[in-house]
N, CA, C and O atoms as a printed pandas DataFrame, in Angstrom:
     atom_number atom_name residue_name chain_id  residue_number  x_coord  y_coord  z_coord
0              1         N          MET        A               1  100.612  101.593  103.663
1              2        CA          MET        A               1  100.859  100.165  103.524
2              3         C          MET        A               1   99.541   99.468  103.182
3              4         O          MET        A               1   98.466   99.947  103.542
4              5         N          ALA        A               2   99.629   98.366  102.505
5              6        CA          ALA        A               2   98.431   97.621  102.129
6              7         C          ALA        A               2   98.528   96.182  102.629
7              8         O          ALA        A               2   99.603   95.587  102.697
8              9         N          VAL        A               3   97.375   95.659  102.972
9             10        CA          VAL        A               3   97.230   94.252  103.324
10            11         C          VAL        A               3   96.365   93.653  102.232
11            12         O          VAL        A               3   95.318   94.211  101.902
12            13         N          TYR        A               4   96.773   92.547  101.674
13            14        CA          TYR        A               4   95.979   91.914  100.624
14            15         C          TYR        A               4   95.117   90.817  101.215
15            16         O          TYR        A               4   95.599   89.921  101.908
16            17         N          ILE        A               5   93.827   90.911  100.922
17            18        CA          ILE        A               5   92.868   89.872  101.273
18            19         C          ILE        A               5   92.461   89.265   99.936
19            20         O          ILE        A               5   91.766   89.899   99.141
20            21         N          GLY        A               6   92.894   88.045   99.698
21            22        CA          GLY        A               6   92.761   87.497   98.355
22            23         C          GLY        A               6   93.644   88.344   97.448
23            24         O          GLY        A               6   94.829   88.524   97.725
24            25         N          GLN        A               7   93.085   88.852   96.392
25            26        CA          GLN        A               7   93.820   89.721   95.466
26            27         C          GLN        A               7   93.522   91.199   95.695
27            28         O          GLN        A               7   94.021   92.053   94.963
28            29         N          GLU        A               8   92.712   91.504   96.705
29            30        CA          GLU        A               8   92.247   92.871   96.926
30            31         C          GLU        A               8   93.071   93.601   97.982
31            32         O          GLU        A               8   93.299   93.071   99.070
32            33         N          PRO        A               9   93.522   94.828   97.660
33            34        CA          PRO        A               9   94.262   95.613   98.651
34            35         C          PRO        A               9   93.322   96.259   99.668
35            36         O          PRO        A               9   92.307   96.850   99.298
36            37         N          PHE        A              10   93.661   96.143  100.926
37            38        CA          PHE        A              10   92.953   96.778  102.030
38            39         C          PHE        A              10   93.930   97.728  102.703
39            40         O          PHE        A              10   95.134   97.470  102.704
40            41         N          SER        A              11   93.443   98.809  103.268
41            42        CA          SER        A              11   94.287   99.713  104.053
42            43         C          SER        A              11   94.572   99.068  105.399
43            44         O          SER        A              11   93.709   98.404  105.974
44            45         N          GLY        A              12   95.774   99.263  105.893
45            46        CA          GLY        A              12   96.133   98.711  107.186
46            47         C          GLY        A              12   97.503   98.084  107.118
47            48         O          GLY        A              12   98.215   98.248  106.127
48            49         N          PRO        A              13   97.873   97.384  108.135
49            50        CA          PRO        A              13   97.075   97.006  109.293
50            51         C          PRO        A              13   96.985   98.143  110.312
51            52         O          PRO        A              13   97.907   98.944  110.465
52            53         N          PHE        A              14   95.845   98.186  111.001
53            54        CA          PHE        A              14   95.604   99.141  112.074
54            55         C          PHE        A              14   95.594   98.373  113.390
55            56         O          PHE        A              14   94.959   97.324  113.495
56            57         N          ARG        A              15   96.289   98.887  114.380
57            58        CA          ARG        A              15   96.356   98.238  115.690
58            59         C          ARG        A              15   95.166   98.574  116.580
59            60         O          ARG        A              15   94.924   97.895  117.578
60            61         N          ALA        A              16   94.417   99.627  116.222
61            62        CA          ALA        A              16   93.266  100.049  117.035
62            63         C          ALA        A              16   92.123  100.475  116.127
63            64         O          ALA        A              16   92.342  101.085  115.080
64            65         N          ALA        A              17   90.907  100.152  116.534
65            66        CA          ALA        A              17   89.724  100.536  115.756
66            67         C          ALA        A              17   89.589  102.044  115.656
67            68         O          ALA        A              17   89.032  102.550  114.682
68            69         N          SER        A              18   90.085  102.764  116.639
69            70        CA          SER        A              18   89.989  104.222  116.634
70            71         C          SER        A              18   90.803  104.859  115.509
71            72         O          SER        A              18   90.603  106.033  115.197
72            73         N          LEU        A              19   91.703  104.114  114.904
73            74        CA          LEU        A              19   92.505  104.629  113.795
74            75         C          LEU        A              19   91.786  104.508  112.451
75            76         O          LEU        A              19   92.243  105.043  111.441
76            77         N          VAL        A              20   90.661  103.802  112.453
77            78        CA          VAL        A              20   89.878  103.590  111.232
78            79         C          VAL        A              20   88.819  104.676  111.135
79            80         O          VAL        A              20   88.201  105.039  112.136
80            81         N          GLU        A              21   88.609  105.194  109.932
81            82        CA          GLU        A              21   87.627  106.255  109.723
82            83         C          GLU        A              21   86.198  105.734  109.866
83            84         O          GLU        A              21   85.921  104.558  109.629
84            85         N          ASP        A              22   85.289  106.646  110.264
85            86        CA          ASP        A              22   83.858  106.334  110.382
86            87         C          ASP        A              22   83.232  106.364  108.989
87            88         O          ASP        A              22   82.463  107.267  108.661
88            89         N          ARG        A              23   83.566  105.382  108.192
89            90        CA          ARG        A              23   83.062  105.288  106.814
90            91         C          ARG        A              23   82.588  103.874  106.561
91            92         O          ARG        A              23   82.828  102.977  107.370
92            93         N          SER        A              24   81.921  103.673  105.447
93            94        CA          SER        A              24   81.443  102.335  105.083
94            95         C          SER        A              24   82.530  101.572  104.342
95            96         O          SER        A              24   83.455  102.155  103.778
96            97         N          GLY        A              25   82.389  100.245  104.360
97            98        CA          GLY        A              25   83.334   99.422  103.618
98            99         C          GLY        A              25   83.376   97.993  104.103
99           100         O          GLY        A              25   82.489   97.531  104.820
100          101         N          LEU        A              26   84.418   97.304  103.698
101          102        CA          LEU        A              26   84.680   95.930  104.115
102          103         C          LEU        A              26   85.792   95.971  105.150
103          104         O          LEU        A              26   86.626   96.876  105.145
104          105         N          TYR        A              27   85.799   94.984  106.035
105          106        CA          TYR        A              27   86.864   94.928  107.033
106          107         C          TYR        A              27   87.295   93.489  107.267
107          108         O          TYR        A              27   86.550   92.539  107.027
108          109         N          ALA        A              28   88.521   93.367  107.744
109          110        CA          ALA        A              28   89.062   92.078  108.151
110          111         C          ALA        A              28   89.673   92.240  109.532
111          112         O          ALA        A              28   90.407   93.193  109.790
112          113         N          VAL        A              29   89.366   91.307  110.410
113          114        CA          VAL        A              29   90.029   91.218  111.709
114          115         C          VAL        A              29   91.137   90.186  111.520
115          116         O          VAL        A              29   90.879   89.038  111.160
116          117         N          LEU        A              30   92.357   90.608  111.765
117          118        CA          LEU        A              30   93.520   89.769  111.504
118          119         C          LEU        A              30   94.182   89.319  112.797
119          120         O          LEU        A              30   94.198   90.056  113.783
120          121         N          ALA        A              31   94.723   88.118  112.790
121          122        CA          ALA        A              31   95.411   87.584  113.967
122          123         C          ALA        A              31   96.761   88.260  114.174
123          124         O          ALA        A              31   97.287   88.269  115.287
124          125         N          ASP        A              32   97.333   88.832  113.095
125          126        CA          ASP        A              32   98.610   89.531  113.193
126          127         C          ASP        A              32   98.773   90.462  112.002
127          128         O          ASP        A              32   97.963   90.435  111.076
128          129         N          GLU        A              33   99.802   91.274  112.020
129          130        CA          GLU        A              33  100.015   92.266  110.961
130          131         C          GLU        A              33  100.280   91.651  109.593
131          132         O          GLU        A              33  100.032   92.296  108.575
132          133         N          ALA        A              34  100.766   90.445  109.547
133          134        CA          ALA        A              34  101.045   89.804  108.257
134          135         C          ALA        A              34   99.765   89.469  107.504
135          136         O          ALA        A              34   99.782   89.320  106.282
136          137         N          GLY        A              35   98.654   89.350  108.226
137          138        CA          GLY        A              35   97.376   89.054  107.580
138          139         C          GLY        A              35   97.239   87.618  107.121
139          140         O          GLY        A              35   96.381   87.306  106.296
140          141         N          ASP        A              36   98.079   86.741  107.648
141          142        CA          ASP        A              36   98.036   85.335  107.239
142          143         C          ASP        A              36   96.805   84.599  107.747
143          144         O          ASP        A              36   96.369   83.618  107.144
144          145         N          ARG        A              37   96.240   85.076  108.864
145          146        CA          ARG        A              37   95.063   84.416  109.434
146          147         C          ARG        A              37   93.968   85.455  109.661
147          148         O          ARG        A              37   94.121   86.379  110.459
148          149         N          ILE        A              38   92.862   85.281  108.942
149          150        CA          ILE        A              38   91.726   86.195  109.048
150          151         C          ILE        A              38   90.745   85.600  110.044
151          152         O          ILE        A              38   90.242   84.493  109.851
152          153         N          LEU        A              39   90.478   86.340  111.104
153          154        CA          LEU        A              39   89.555   85.878  112.140
154          155         C          LEU        A              39   88.109   86.201  111.792
155          156         O          LEU        A              39   87.190   85.500  112.215
156          157         N          GLU        A              40   87.914   87.270  111.015
157          158        CA          GLU        A              40   86.559   87.698  110.644
158          159         C          GLU        A              40   86.659   88.589  109.418
159          160         O          GLU        A              40   87.595   89.378  109.291
160          161         N          LEU        A              41   85.698   88.462  108.520
161          162        CA          LEU        A              41   85.647   89.282  107.310
162          163         C          LEU        A              41   84.193   89.633  107.068
163          164         O          LEU        A              41   83.340   88.749  106.984
164          165         N          ASP        A              42   83.905   90.936  106.954
165          166        CA          ASP        A              42   82.504   91.353  106.795
166          167         C          ASP        A              42   82.450   92.767  106.231
167          168         O          ASP        A              42   83.476   93.351  105.882
168          169         N          GLU        A              43   81.236   93.306  106.149
169          170        CA          GLU        A              43   81.016   94.676  105.686
170          171         C          GLU        A              43   80.337   95.454  106.795
171          172         O          GLU        A              43   79.750   94.874  107.708
172          173         N          ALA        A              44   80.422   96.798  106.705
173          174        CA          ALA        A              44   79.793   97.630  107.726
174          175         C          ALA        A              44   79.534   99.030  107.173
175          176         O          ALA        A              44   80.274   99.531  106.327
176          177         N          ALA        A              45   78.471   99.643  107.671
177          178        CA          ALA        A              45   78.167  101.025  107.313
178          179         C          ALA        A              45   79.082  101.985  108.063
179          180         O          ALA        A              45   79.384  103.071  107.570
180          181         N          ASN        A              46   79.529  101.581  109.271
181          182        CA          ASN        A              46   80.434  102.388  110.077
182          183         C          ASN        A              46   81.565  101.470  110.549
183          184         O          ASN        A              46   81.425  100.745  111.534
184          185         N          LEU        A              47   82.662  101.516  109.842
185          186        CA          LEU        A              47   83.764  100.597  110.124
186          187         C          LEU        A              47   84.347  100.777  111.517
187          188         O          LEU        A              47   84.623   99.790  112.200
188          189         N          SER        A              48   84.536  102.000  111.945
189          190        CA          SER        A              48   85.134  102.234  113.251
190          191         C          SER        A              48   84.299  101.613  114.371
191          192         O          SER        A              48   84.837  100.942  115.252
192          193         N          ALA        A              49   82.989  101.837  114.336
193          194        CA          ALA        A              49   82.104  101.275  115.361
194          195         C          ALA        A              49   82.093   99.749  115.305
195          196         O          ALA        A              49   82.145   99.091  116.345
196          197         N          ARG        A              50   82.025   99.184  114.101
197          198        CA          ARG        A              50   82.003   97.723  113.975
198          199         C          ARG        A              50   83.303   97.108  114.477
199          200         O          ARG        A              50   83.292   96.040  115.088
200          201         N          LEU        A              51   84.416   97.774  114.224
201          202        CA          LEU        A              51   85.694   97.234  114.675
202          203         C          LEU        A              51   85.869   97.363  116.188
203          204         O          LEU        A              51   86.572   96.559  116.799
204          205         N          GLU        A              52   85.240   98.362  116.791
205          206        CA          GLU        A              52   85.237   98.446  118.261
206          207         C          GLU        A              52   84.537   97.216  118.832
207          208         O          GLU        A              52   85.002   96.636  119.814
208          209         N          GLN        A              53   83.418   96.814  118.220
209          210        CA          GLN        A              53   82.690   95.620  118.649
210          211         C          GLN        A              53   83.543   94.364  118.450
211          212         O          GLN        A              53   83.583   93.486  119.311
212          213         N          ALA        A              54   84.217   94.293  117.313
213          214        CA          ALA        A              54   85.071   93.134  117.033
214          215         C          ALA        A              54   86.207   93.048  118.041
215          216         O          ALA        A              54   86.556   91.957  118.492
216          217         N          ALA        A              55   86.785   94.185  118.397
217          218        CA          ALA        A              55   87.873   94.190  119.376
218          219         C          ALA        A              55   87.400   93.622  120.708
219          220         O          ALA        A              55   88.153   92.932  121.396
220          221         N          GLU        A              56   86.159   93.911  121.070
221          222        CA          GLU        A              56   85.601   93.355  122.307
222          223         C          GLU        A              56   85.420   91.842  122.207
223          224         O          GLU        A              56   85.660   91.122  123.176
224          225         N          ARG        A              57   84.990   91.351  121.019
225          226        CA          ARG        A              57   84.807   89.906  120.833
226          227         C          ARG        A              57   86.131   89.150  120.908
227          228         O          ARG        A              57   86.173   88.006  121.363
228          229         N          PHE        A              58   87.205   89.789  120.464
229          230        CA          PHE        A              58   88.502   89.126  120.397
230          231         C          PHE        A              58   89.458   89.616  121.489
231          232         O          PHE        A              58   90.675   89.490  121.354
232          233         N          VAL        A              59   88.905   90.171  122.562
233          234        CA          VAL        A              59   89.742   90.679  123.652
234          235         C          VAL        A              59   90.654   89.551  124.155
235          236         O          VAL        A              59   90.222   88.408  124.305
236          237         N          GLY        A              60   91.895   89.888  124.408
237          238        CA          GLY        A              60   92.851   88.893  124.863
238          239         C          GLY        A              60   93.651   88.264  123.738
239          240         O          GLY        A              60   94.644   87.585  123.998
240          241         N          GLN        A              61   93.247   88.471  122.504
241          242        CA          GLN        A              61   93.966   87.940  121.339
242          243         C          GLN        A              61   95.193   88.819  121.106
243          244         O          GLN        A              61   95.053   89.991  120.758
244          245         N          SER        A              62   96.371   88.278  121.289
245          246        CA          SER        A              62   97.571   89.081  121.074
246          247         C          SER        A              62   97.830   89.258  119.584
247          248         O          SER        A              62   97.586   88.349  118.790
248          249         N          GLY        A              63   98.322   90.423  119.213
249          250        CA          GLY        A              63   98.648   90.700  117.824
250          251         C          GLY        A              63   97.475   91.123  116.965
251          252         O          GLY        A              63   97.641   91.345  115.766
252          253         N          LEU        A              64   96.294   91.238  117.551
253          254        CA          LEU        A              64   95.088   91.580  116.804
254          255         C          LEU        A              64   95.247   92.905  116.064
255          256         O          LEU        A              64   95.739   93.880  116.633
256          257         N          CYS        A              65   94.835   92.943  114.807
257          258        CA          CYS        A              65   94.826   94.188  114.048
258          259         C          CYS        A              65   93.732   94.105  112.986
259          260         O          CYS        A              65   93.094   93.067  112.809
260          261         N          PHE        A              66   93.531   95.209  112.292
261          262        CA          PHE        A              66   92.424   95.335  111.349
262          263         C          PHE        A              66   92.912   95.836  109.996
263          264         O          PHE        A              66   93.911   96.549  109.902
264          265         N          ALA        A              67   92.197   95.453  108.967
265          266        CA          ALA        A              67   92.422   95.973  107.624
266          267         C          ALA        A              67   91.054   96.370  107.079
267          268         O          ALA        A              67   90.057   95.700  107.346
268          269         N          VAL        A              68   91.008   97.461  106.314
269          270        CA          VAL        A              68   89.730   97.952  105.798
270          271         C          VAL        A              68   89.832   98.304  104.321
271          272         O          VAL        A              68   90.896   98.649  103.806
272          273         N          ARG        A              69   88.709   98.204  103.676
273          274        CA          ARG        A              69   88.589   98.669  102.291
274          275         C          ARG        A              69   87.385   99.596  102.260
275          276         O          ARG        A              69   86.239   99.146  102.274
276          277         N          TYR        A              70   87.655  100.896  102.219
277          278        CA          TYR        A              70   86.588  101.887  102.196
278          279         C          TYR        A              70   85.833  101.809  100.876
279          280         O          TYR        A              70   86.429  101.605   99.819
280          281         N          THR        A              71   84.513  101.976  100.949
281          282        CA          THR        A              71   83.672  101.906   99.744
282          283         C          THR        A              71   82.759  103.123   99.689
283          284         O          THR        A              71   81.552  102.992   99.892
284          285         N          PRO        A              72   83.307  104.300   99.418
285          286        CA          PRO        A              72   82.481  105.498   99.387
286          287         C          PRO        A              72   81.387  105.401   98.328
287          288         O          PRO        A              72   81.636  105.001   97.190
288          289         N          GLY        A              73   80.176  105.773   98.723
289          290        CA          GLY        A              73   79.059  105.788   97.779
290          291         C          GLY        A              73   78.441  104.432   97.482
291          292         O          GLY        A              73   77.510  104.346   96.681
292          293         N          VAL        A              74   78.938  103.372   98.106
293          294        CA          VAL        A              74   78.411  102.027   97.857
294          295         C          VAL        A              74   77.442  101.665   98.985
295          296         O          VAL        A              74   77.811  101.675  100.159
296          297         N          GLN        A              75   76.217  101.349   98.620
297          298        CA          GLN        A              75   75.205  100.968   99.601
298          299         C          GLN        A              75   75.450   99.532  100.087
299          300         O          GLN        A              75   76.324   98.831   99.577
300          301         N          ARG        A              76   74.664   99.114  101.073
301          302        CA          ARG        A              76   74.864   97.791  101.682
302          303         C          ARG        A              76   74.817   96.657  100.665
303          304         O          ARG        A              76   75.642   95.746  100.727
304          305         N          THR        A              77   73.870   96.695   99.731
305          306        CA          THR        A              77   73.800   95.608   98.744
306          307         C          THR        A              77   75.075   95.536   97.910
307          308         O          THR        A              77   75.526   94.445   97.561
308          309         N          GLY        A              78   75.646   96.664   97.596
309          310        CA          GLY        A              78   76.901   96.682   96.847
310          311         C          GLY        A              78   78.056   96.152   97.672
311          312         O          GLY        A              78   78.914   95.431   97.162
312          313         N          ARG        A              79   78.080   96.514   98.960
313          314        CA          ARG        A              79   79.135   95.986   99.838
314          315         C          ARG        A              79   78.992   94.480  100.004
315          316         O          ARG        A              79   79.988   93.758  100.031
316          317         N          GLU        A              80   77.756   94.008  100.115
317          318        CA          GLU        A              80   77.512   92.554  100.217
318          319         C          GLU        A              80   78.013   91.844   98.959
319          320         O          GLU        A              80   78.615   90.773   99.044
320          321         N          ARG        A              81   77.767   92.433   97.811
321          322        CA          ARG        A              81   78.216   91.838   96.545
322          323         C          ARG        A              81   79.746   91.773   96.504
323          324         O          ARG        A              81   80.316   90.749   96.125
324          325         N          LEU        A              82   80.404   92.860   96.892
325          326        CA          LEU        A              82   81.872   92.871   96.937
326          327         C          LEU        A              82   82.403   91.812   97.903
327          328         O          LEU        A              82   83.375   91.116   97.610
328          329         N          LEU        A              83   81.752   91.706   99.050
329          330        CA          LEU        A              83   82.157   90.727  100.053
330          331         C          LEU        A              83   82.012   89.305   99.524
331          332         O          LEU        A              83   82.917   88.487   99.690
332          333         N          GLN        A              84   80.889   89.006   98.894
333          334        CA          GLN        A              84   80.668   87.658   98.359
334          335         C          GLN        A              84   81.703   87.301   97.299
335          336         O          GLN        A              84   82.178   86.165   97.261
336          337         N          GLU        A              85   82.057   88.245   96.444
337          338        CA          GLU        A              85   83.088   88.000   95.432
338          339         C          GLU        A              85   84.433   87.702   96.099
339          340         O          GLU        A              85   85.168   86.811   95.672
340          341         N          LEU        A              86   84.734   88.447   97.131
341          342        CA          LEU        A              86   85.982   88.242   97.851
342          343         C          LEU        A              86   86.007   86.889   98.551
343          344         O          LEU        A              86   87.017   86.187   98.512
344          345         N          LEU        A              87   84.899   86.522   99.192
345          346        CA          LEU        A              87   84.821   85.245   99.906
346          347         C          LEU        A              87   84.965   84.045   98.970
347          348         O          LEU        A              87   85.511   83.014   99.364
348          349         N          LYS        A              88   84.480   84.173   97.736
349          350        CA          LYS        A              88   84.600   83.077   96.764
350          351         C          LYS        A              88   86.046   82.676   96.529
351          352         O          LYS        A              88   86.349   81.504   96.301
352          353         N          GLY        A              89   86.936   83.663   96.587
353          354        CA          GLY        A              89   88.345   83.397   96.299
354          355         C          GLY        A              89   89.161   82.951   97.489
355          356         O          GLY        A              89   90.350   82.667   97.348
356          357         N          LEU        A              90   88.550   82.884   98.662
357          358        CA          LEU        A              90   89.281   82.504   99.870
358          359         C          LEU        A              90   88.906   81.095  100.298
359          360         O          LEU        A              90   87.727   80.744  100.344
360          361         N          SER        A              91   89.901   80.301  100.607
361          362        CA          SER        A              91   89.636   78.940  101.039
362          363         C          SER        A              91   90.556   78.599  102.205
363          364         O          SER        A              91   91.777   78.614  102.047
364          365         N          PRO        A              92   90.008   78.299  103.342
365          366        CA          PRO        A              92   88.586   78.338  103.671
366          367         C          PRO        A              92   88.133   79.788  103.859
367          368         O          PRO        A              92   88.931   80.672  104.171
368          369         N          ALA        A              93   86.857   80.000  103.665
369          370        CA          ALA        A              93   86.301   81.345  103.831
370          371         C          ALA        A              93   86.283   81.694  105.316
371          372         O          ALA        A              93   85.830   80.894  106.135
372          373         N          PRO        A              94   86.772   82.883  105.669
373          374        CA          PRO        A              94   86.756   83.295  107.078
374          375         C          PRO        A              94   85.331   83.580  107.536
375          376         O          PRO        A              94   84.469   83.883  106.711
376          377         N          PRO        A              95   85.071   83.488  108.829
377          378        CA          PRO        A              95   83.718   83.742  109.333
378          379         C          PRO        A              95   83.339   85.207  109.230
379          380         O          PRO        A              95   84.195   86.091  109.212
380          381         N          ARG        A              96   82.032   85.445  109.162
381          382        CA          ARG        A              96   81.489   86.793  109.224
382          383         C          ARG        A              96   81.144   87.108  110.667
383          384         O          ARG        A              96   81.172   86.225  111.524
384          385         N          ALA        A              97   80.822   88.353  110.937
385          386        CA          ALA        A              97   80.486   88.777  112.298
386          387         C          ALA        A              97   79.204   88.079  112.768
387          388         O          ALA        A              97   78.293   87.843  111.974
388          389         N          PRO        A              98   79.143   87.754  114.053
389          390        CA          PRO        A              98   77.916   87.127  114.580
390          391         C          PRO        A              98   76.769   88.120  114.633
391          392         O          PRO        A              98   75.665   87.767  115.049
């Protein structure tokens, strides 16, 4: 199944960070499986670890789930570029991780 963030397909929704692979990419923390409300959108070198941290920040949020876009072979600057392009198309732009 795919979740669309803007026009881009992301894998998910995942109900637990442990279901996400330890790979690099972009991620979205979603308020529910429909993906209508993005609580956080960012990039990470290790998606599983970053989403574990996000789950702790949003503890108590019912319906919380995650969507990811794996970016094999893309370094941080490339992930940042992809993220910025994606954020341009979203209004309002969701927050990034603190």
